[in-house]
C-alpha positions as CSV (number, residue, x, y, z in Angstrom):
1,M,54.3,-149.3,-42.1
2,K,54.1,-146.9,-39.1
3,E,55.7,-149.6,-36.5
4,V,58.4,-150.3,-39.0
5,I,59.3,-146.8,-39.3
6,K,59.0,-146.4,-35.3
7,Q,61.2,-149.3,-34.7
8,S,64.1,-148.1,-37.4
9,A,64.1,-144.6,-35.8
10,L,64.5,-146.1,-32.2
11,R,67.4,-148.5,-33.6
12,V,69.3,-145.6,-35.0
13,E,68.7,-143.4,-32.0
14,K,70.2,-146.3,-29.8
15,W,73.3,-146.6,-32.3
16,V,74.1,-142.9,-32.2
17,E,73.6,-142.9,-28.1
18,D,75.8,-145.8,-27.9
19,N,78.5,-144.6,-29.6
20,N,78.4,-141.3,-27.6
21,Y,77.2,-139.2,-30.7
22,K,80.5,-139.6,-32.4
23,G,81.1,-141.1,-35.8
24,Y,82.9,-140.5,-39.4
25,E,81.9,-138.2,-41.9
26,P,82.1,-138.2,-45.8
27,F,84.7,-135.3,-45.8
28,D,87.0,-136.1,-42.7
29,G,89.8,-137.3,-44.9
30,L,92.1,-134.6,-43.6
31,S,92.2,-136.0,-40.4
32,S,94.3,-138.8,-41.9
33,V,97.9,-139.5,-40.9
34,L,98.9,-139.2,-44.5
35,R,97.9,-135.5,-44.4
36,P,101.5,-134.5,-44.2
37,L,102.1,-136.0,-47.5
38,T,99.9,-133.4,-49.0
39,F,102.5,-130.6,-48.1
40,G,99.6,-128.2,-47.5
41,N,98.6,-128.3,-51.3
42,L,95.0,-127.6,-51.8
43,L,94.8,-130.1,-54.8
44,L,96.6,-132.8,-52.9
45,N,94.1,-132.2,-49.8
46,R,91.4,-132.5,-52.2
47,L,92.5,-135.7,-53.6
48,L,93.0,-137.0,-50.0
49,V,89.6,-136.0,-49.1
50,Q,88.0,-137.8,-52.0
51,L,90.0,-140.7,-51.7
52,V,88.5,-141.4,-48.1
53,R,85.3,-140.1,-49.4
54,Q,84.8,-142.0,-52.4
55,S,86.2,-145.5,-51.4
56,P,83.6,-148.1,-51.1
57,L,85.8,-149.5,-48.5
58,N,86.1,-147.8,-45.1
59,L,89.7,-146.6,-45.1
60,R,89.5,-144.4,-42.2
61,P,90.8,-146.9,-39.6
62,I,93.7,-147.9,-41.7
63,L,94.6,-144.1,-42.5
64,G,94.1,-142.9,-38.9
65,V,90.7,-141.2,-38.9
66,K,89.0,-141.3,-35.8
67,P,85.3,-141.1,-35.0
68,M,84.7,-137.3,-34.2
69,D,81.9,-135.3,-32.3
70,S,79.5,-133.4,-35.1
71,T,77.9,-130.4,-34.1
72,I,75.4,-130.7,-37.1
73,G,74.7,-134.2,-35.8
74,R,73.9,-133.1,-32.5
75,G,71.3,-130.2,-34.0
76,Y,69.5,-133.0,-35.9
77,M,69.2,-135.1,-32.9
78,V,67.8,-132.3,-31.0
79,R,65.1,-132.2,-33.7
80,G,64.5,-135.9,-33.8
81,Y,64.3,-135.7,-29.8
82,C,61.6,-132.6,-30.1
83,N,59.7,-135.1,-32.7
84,M,59.8,-137.8,-30.3
85,Y,58.7,-135.7,-27.4
86,K,55.6,-134.6,-29.5
87,L,54.9,-138.4,-30.3
88,T,55.2,-139.9,-26.8
89,G,55.4,-136.9,-24.1
90,D,58.3,-138.9,-22.5
91,R,60.4,-136.5,-20.4
92,T,63.5,-138.5,-21.3
93,N,63.4,-136.7,-24.8
94,K,63.0,-133.2,-23.3
95,D,66.3,-134.0,-21.1
96,K,68.1,-135.1,-24.1
97,V,67.0,-132.0,-26.2
98,F,68.5,-129.5,-23.2
99,S,71.6,-131.8,-22.9
100,C,72.3,-131.5,-26.6
101,L,71.6,-127.9,-26.8
102,E,73.7,-127.2,-23.9
103,W,76.5,-129.2,-25.7
104,L,76.3,-127.2,-28.7
105,M,76.3,-124.0,-26.6
106,E,79.7,-125.1,-25.2
107,N,80.9,-126.3,-28.6
108,R,80.2,-123.2,-30.9
109,A,83.2,-121.7,-32.9
110,P,85.3,-120.4,-30.5
111,A,86.7,-117.4,-32.5
112,H,83.1,-115.9,-32.7
113,K,81.0,-113.7,-29.9
114,E,77.8,-115.0,-31.6
115,H,76.5,-118.8,-31.8
116,A,78.0,-120.3,-35.2
117,W,79.3,-123.8,-35.7
118,G,81.5,-125.5,-38.1
119,K,83.0,-128.9,-39.0
120,H,85.3,-130.8,-36.4
121,F,87.8,-131.3,-39.1
122,D,89.4,-129.4,-41.8
123,Y,88.2,-129.4,-45.3
124,A,89.1,-129.0,-48.9
125,G,86.8,-128.9,-51.8
126,R,85.9,-127.1,-54.9
127,S,85.1,-124.1,-53.1
128,G,88.4,-124.1,-51.5
129,Y,89.8,-124.5,-48.0
130,Y,88.4,-124.0,-44.4
131,G,89.8,-125.0,-41.0
132,A,88.2,-127.1,-38.3
133,L,85.5,-125.1,-36.2
134,E,85.3,-122.0,-38.8
135,P,81.8,-121.7,-38.8
136,I,79.8,-122.2,-41.8
137,L,76.3,-120.9,-42.8
138,I,74.5,-124.1,-43.9
139,W,75.3,-125.9,-40.6
140,T,74.9,-122.7,-38.2
141,A,71.3,-122.3,-39.8
142,L,70.1,-125.8,-39.5
143,I,71.2,-126.0,-35.8
144,G,69.3,-122.7,-35.2
145,H,66.3,-124.6,-36.4
146,A,67.0,-127.1,-33.3
147,F,67.0,-124.2,-30.8
148,L,63.6,-122.9,-32.4
149,D,62.0,-126.1,-32.2
150,A,62.9,-126.6,-28.6
151,Y,61.8,-123.0,-27.7
152,E,58.3,-123.7,-29.5
153,L,58.1,-126.9,-27.3
154,F,59.4,-125.7,-23.9
155,N,59.3,-121.9,-23.9
156,D,62.8,-121.5,-22.7
157,S,64.1,-117.9,-23.4
158,G,67.5,-119.2,-23.6
159,H,67.0,-121.2,-26.8
160,L,65.3,-117.8,-28.4
161,A,68.4,-116.0,-27.4
162,A,70.7,-118.5,-29.0
163,A,68.8,-118.4,-32.2
164,D,69.1,-114.5,-32.1
165,S,72.7,-114.7,-31.6
166,I,72.8,-117.1,-34.7
167,C,71.0,-114.2,-36.7
168,K,73.4,-111.8,-35.7
169,W,76.4,-113.8,-36.9
170,I,74.6,-114.4,-40.2
171,L,74.0,-110.5,-40.7
172,K,77.9,-110.2,-40.4
173,L,78.8,-112.5,-43.0
174,P,80.0,-111.0,-46.3
175,R,77.3,-110.4,-49.2
176,N,77.3,-110.8,-52.7
177,Q,74.9,-108.0,-53.7
178,T,73.2,-108.4,-57.0
179,K,70.1,-107.3,-58.6
180,P,67.6,-108.5,-57.3
181,G,68.8,-109.5,-53.9
182,F,72.2,-110.9,-52.5
183,C,73.6,-114.1,-51.7
184,M,75.0,-114.5,-48.1
185,G,78.5,-115.9,-47.8
186,Y,79.1,-119.7,-47.0
187,H,81.4,-118.6,-44.5
188,N,83.3,-115.5,-43.4
189,H,85.7,-115.4,-46.2
190,D,83.4,-115.9,-49.1
191,Y,82.8,-112.6,-50.6
192,T,81.8,-114.1,-54.1
193,A,79.0,-116.0,-52.8
194,T,76.7,-117.9,-55.1
195,I,75.5,-121.2,-53.3
196,H,71.6,-121.4,-53.0
197,N,71.0,-123.9,-50.2
198,S,73.3,-122.1,-47.5
199,N,71.6,-118.7,-48.8
200,M,68.1,-120.1,-48.2
201,A,68.6,-121.8,-45.2
202,G,70.0,-118.5,-43.9
203,A,67.0,-116.7,-44.9
204,A,64.8,-119.2,-43.4
205,I,66.3,-119.1,-39.8
206,L,66.3,-115.2,-40.3
207,A,62.6,-115.2,-41.0
208,R,61.6,-117.8,-38.3
209,T,63.5,-115.8,-35.8
210,A,61.9,-112.6,-36.9
211,K,58.6,-114.2,-36.3
212,Y,59.3,-114.5,-32.5
213,N,61.5,-111.4,-31.6
214,G,60.0,-109.3,-34.5
215,D,63.6,-108.0,-35.5
216,Q,63.1,-106.0,-38.8
217,K,66.8,-106.3,-39.7
218,Y,66.1,-110.2,-40.1
219,S,63.2,-109.9,-42.2
220,T,64.7,-107.4,-44.6
221,A,67.7,-109.6,-45.1
222,A,65.8,-112.8,-45.3
223,K,63.5,-111.0,-48.1
224,E,66.6,-110.0,-50.2
225,A,68.4,-113.4,-49.8
226,M,65.0,-115.3,-51.1
227,A,65.0,-112.7,-53.9
228,Y,68.5,-113.6,-55.1
229,S,67.9,-117.5,-55.0
230,C,64.2,-117.3,-56.5
231,S,65.3,-115.0,-59.3
232,R,67.7,-117.6,-60.3
233,Q,65.4,-120.7,-60.3
234,L,65.7,-122.5,-63.6
235,P,62.7,-122.3,-66.0
236,N,62.1,-126.1,-65.0
237,G,61.9,-125.3,-61.4
238,A,65.3,-126.6,-60.3
239,W,68.2,-124.7,-58.9
240,F,71.8,-125.2,-59.8
241,Y,74.1,-125.9,-56.5
242,G,75.4,-122.5,-57.1
243,E,75.7,-119.9,-60.0
244,C,79.3,-120.1,-60.7
245,P,79.8,-122.7,-63.6
246,K,82.0,-125.2,-61.7
247,N,78.6,-125.5,-59.5
248,H,76.1,-126.1,-62.4
249,W,74.9,-129.3,-61.0
250,I,71.3,-130.2,-59.6
251,D,71.3,-132.6,-56.7
252,N,68.7,-134.4,-54.4
253,F,69.6,-133.3,-50.9
254,H,70.5,-129.6,-52.1
255,T,67.2,-129.1,-53.6
256,G,65.6,-130.4,-50.5
257,Y,67.3,-127.8,-48.6
258,N,66.2,-125.2,-50.8
259,L,62.6,-126.1,-50.6
260,D,62.6,-126.5,-47.0
261,G,64.1,-123.0,-46.6
262,L,61.5,-121.5,-48.9
263,K,58.8,-123.0,-47.4
264,C,59.8,-121.9,-43.7
265,Y,60.4,-118.5,-45.3
266,I,57.0,-118.1,-46.6
267,S,55.3,-119.7,-43.6
268,C,57.2,-117.5,-41.2
269,S,57.0,-114.1,-43.2
270,G,53.8,-114.3,-44.5
271,D,55.5,-113.2,-48.0
272,K,53.5,-114.8,-50.7
273,E,55.5,-113.6,-53.6
274,Y,57.6,-116.8,-54.0
275,E,54.8,-119.4,-53.7
276,S,55.1,-120.0,-57.4
277,A,58.5,-120.7,-57.1
278,L,58.0,-123.1,-54.3
279,K,55.1,-125.1,-56.2
280,K,57.3,-125.2,-59.3
281,G,60.4,-126.4,-57.2
282,L,58.4,-129.0,-55.5
283,C,57.1,-130.5,-58.9
284,F,60.6,-130.7,-60.2
285,Y,61.8,-132.3,-57.0
286,E,59.1,-135.1,-57.2
287,D,59.2,-135.8,-60.6
288,H,63.1,-136.2,-61.2
289,F,64.8,-137.4,-58.0
290,F,62.9,-140.8,-57.4
291,E,62.4,-144.1,-58.9
292,R,59.1,-146.0,-58.7
293,N,60.1,-148.2,-55.8
294,G,61.2,-145.2,-53.7
295,R,64.7,-145.4,-54.2
296,P,66.3,-141.8,-54.3
297,K,68.4,-141.0,-57.1
298,Y,71.3,-138.5,-56.4
299,Y,71.1,-136.3,-59.5
300,H,68.1,-135.2,-61.3
301,D,69.1,-137.2,-64.5
302,R,71.2,-140.0,-63.1
303,A,70.8,-142.3,-59.9
304,Y,74.1,-143.2,-58.6
305,P,75.6,-143.1,-56.2
306,I,72.5,-143.8,-53.9
307,D,73.3,-141.8,-51.1
308,I,72.1,-141.9,-47.5
309,Q,71.8,-138.1,-47.2
310,C,69.6,-138.0,-50.3
311,A,67.1,-140.4,-48.7
312,S,67.1,-138.9,-45.5
313,Q,66.5,-135.4,-46.8
314,A,63.9,-136.6,-49.2
315,I,61.9,-138.1,-46.3
316,D,62.3,-134.9,-44.2
317,T,61.4,-132.7,-47.3
318,L,58.4,-134.5,-48.4
319,A,57.3,-134.9,-44.7
320,N,57.2,-131.2,-44.5
321,F,55.0,-130.6,-47.6
322,A,52.5,-133.5,-46.7
323,Q,49.7,-130.6,-46.0
324,F,50.9,-128.8,-49.0
325,D,50.8,-131.8,-51.8
326,D,48.7,-134.9,-52.1
327,L,51.4,-136.9,-53.4
328,A,54.2,-135.8,-50.7
329,L,53.4,-138.1,-47.8
330,D,53.1,-141.3,-50.0
331,L,56.1,-140.7,-51.6
332,A,57.9,-140.0,-48.3
333,L,56.7,-143.3,-46.7
334,K,58.0,-145.1,-50.1
335,V,61.4,-143.6,-49.5
336,A,61.5,-144.5,-46.0
337,I,60.6,-148.2,-46.5
338,W,62.7,-148.5,-49.3
339,T,65.8,-147.1,-47.3
340,I,64.9,-149.2,-44.1
341,D,64.9,-152.5,-46.2
342,N,68.0,-151.5,-48.3
343,M,70.3,-149.2,-46.3
344,Q,70.0,-150.2,-42.5
345,D,72.2,-152.5,-40.8
346,K,71.2,-155.0,-38.4
347,E,73.1,-153.0,-35.6
348,G,70.8,-149.8,-36.5
349,Y,72.9,-147.6,-38.6
350,F,72.4,-146.7,-41.9
351,Y,74.8,-147.5,-44.8
352,Y,76.7,-144.4,-46.3
353,R,75.9,-145.3,-50.1
354,Q,75.0,-147.9,-52.7
355,Y,76.8,-148.3,-55.8
356,P,76.3,-150.3,-59.2
357,L,76.2,-154.1,-59.0
358,G,74.8,-153.9,-55.5
359,I,78.1,-152.7,-53.9
360,K,77.5,-151.0,-50.7
361,A,79.8,-148.5,-48.7
362,K,78.5,-149.5,-45.1
363,T,80.7,-146.8,-43.0
364,P,78.5,-145.5,-40.2
365,M,78.5,-141.7,-40.7
366,L,77.0,-139.8,-37.8
367,H,75.3,-136.6,-39.1
368,W,75.3,-137.9,-42.6
369,G,72.8,-140.9,-42.4
370,Q,72.2,-141.4,-38.7
371,A,71.4,-138.2,-37.0
372,T,69.3,-136.8,-40.5
373,M,67.6,-140.3,-40.8
374,Y,66.6,-139.9,-37.0
375,K,65.1,-136.5,-37.5
376,A,63.5,-137.8,-40.8
377,L,61.9,-140.8,-39.5
378,T,60.5,-139.1,-36.3
379,F,59.2,-136.0,-38.4
380,L,57.5,-138.6,-40.9
381,L,55.8,-140.4,-37.7
382,L,54.4,-136.9,-36.7
383,K,53.1,-136.1,-40.2
384,M,51.6,-139.8,-40.2
385,R,49.5,-139.0,-37.0
386,E,48.5,-135.5,-38.4
């Protein structure tokens, strides 16, 4: 089993590097040549995005959408390379870490002094519209962990300085102040924020950075953000994606983000107040998002579409809880083996989705499926060794 997982990770690593870290993304539809036909209308923009995203066939080559760089994809690859360095000691992985982090520093959001990152394409969705390279909290926070992973391994002060710069950007975000706590804006124009996964990921990177530089402002903000999200955990242990009624769904990978963020916050801050929320959330996660054979469900109450991001985040989150919960590592292994058997192409990349009747969307995304799976599988290998 270990060798199967290792070879799978090496195959997807090769695919990403052979494609020069470029690929498609689920929400890249506004890069289509058809976009002028939306006339700037938000609804039409959303329809175009969803047409490209939901089609089992890859319409992108026909519609003029080209493979692009991905900032979050680079961040995940960095974390995977760090894991591989721990596993093998191979200096090649260290070189890849430094190269990718240098690329990230050169490709951060140009309109901001601090380090922050966004998508390489315009986006339109339920939450509205934001443009290419406009930084968003969830991507910036997750990339921040790549810098801290590297700092912990190689003790390069520049990586800690980058994490500090990220936190400075996060503290400038608008906040939805409530009792208790506040929710940080998803991006710079989000003044009515209610999204939990970005809020908890932001709290995690603030707490983890404060662990190293002792900045009390980061610790205080992290505590307030966690107070917001943990006080709104549902009685069964779940979280809605967001508190607005239009965001009242419960899905696999966003729940994984929440659990990872909360675990990181508790570990780095030493604040034990929300341990019961963590345990309750993990129980809900393990009980509701997986089938007996390891196939990951998208929602807590229905399976389809089987999405590669649900699989990768599940492996990552469950491996993260391997020393916290007796069942987590076994379940992570089941998910990994099912995904490798059913979603990995002979060329090394992972398919985007599986639909009923065995229909598969085989589009090779970059961060969504390749980089996230690489990080998850290498992390699982580390936990198996431990």
